[in-house]
Each structure stands twice: as structure tokens, then as C-alpha cells.
Residue, then its C-alpha position, 0 to 999 in steps of 0.5 A: g587400898t581400903a575400899s578395894t584391891v587388885v588381885d594378881p593371879k600370878m601372885v596367888f599361884a606363886l606360893a602354890l607353885q613353889t610348894n607343889a600345892c595341888a589345891i588352894i583356898i582363897s579368902h578376903n574380908h568384907p568389913s561392911g558385913n555384906i557377905q554377898p560377892s561383888k561383880e569383881d569378886i565373881s570375876i576374879t574367882k572365875k579368873i583364878n579358877t580358870s588359871g588353876q585348871m591350866l596349872e592343875i591346881k584346884l581352887l577348893d573355895h573362895l571365902i568372903i568373911s565378915y566381922d560378925e562371923k558370917y561368911y559366903s562360900f563359893a563352893d557351898e553355893g556351887a559357884l566354882e563349876 
């Protein structure tokens, strides 16, 4: 959708599993320019991180990108532990 989207961890890891990846980086944009993660962003990051741990595929980072070249990095903020 234009205001939000559903993220399915199965779909996130499908390609990683097919290509024998040992790590992934995920990203999405915030067209508003507000790079702070929403509650939903934090929740799905935790879910993907936990799923990756079970599959032994490390989530290296989740980036939120804005139109004005700003970004938020969950890894840089220590939010992936």
C-alpha cells in the first residue's frame, strides 16, 4: 500500500535460503522524511532478526531511508541485539 505494507518473514528469507546466504540487510523508505522507526518497524525487525537466528542467517542491518539522503540504521543504533 501507499501508507503501509505487510512484511512476511518467509518471503524475506526465501531468496536468502535459495542462494545459501549467510547474512542479509533489509531496507525500506519513509517518504515523509521522518527516519525514526515506527513501532511496526521495530516489531518486524525483531521478528526477522529472531527468524534469522533460527535459520542461521544473520540480519546485519535494517535501514530506513528518506528522500533527503538521511537514514536510520538499526545496527548503528545498537537495536539489533
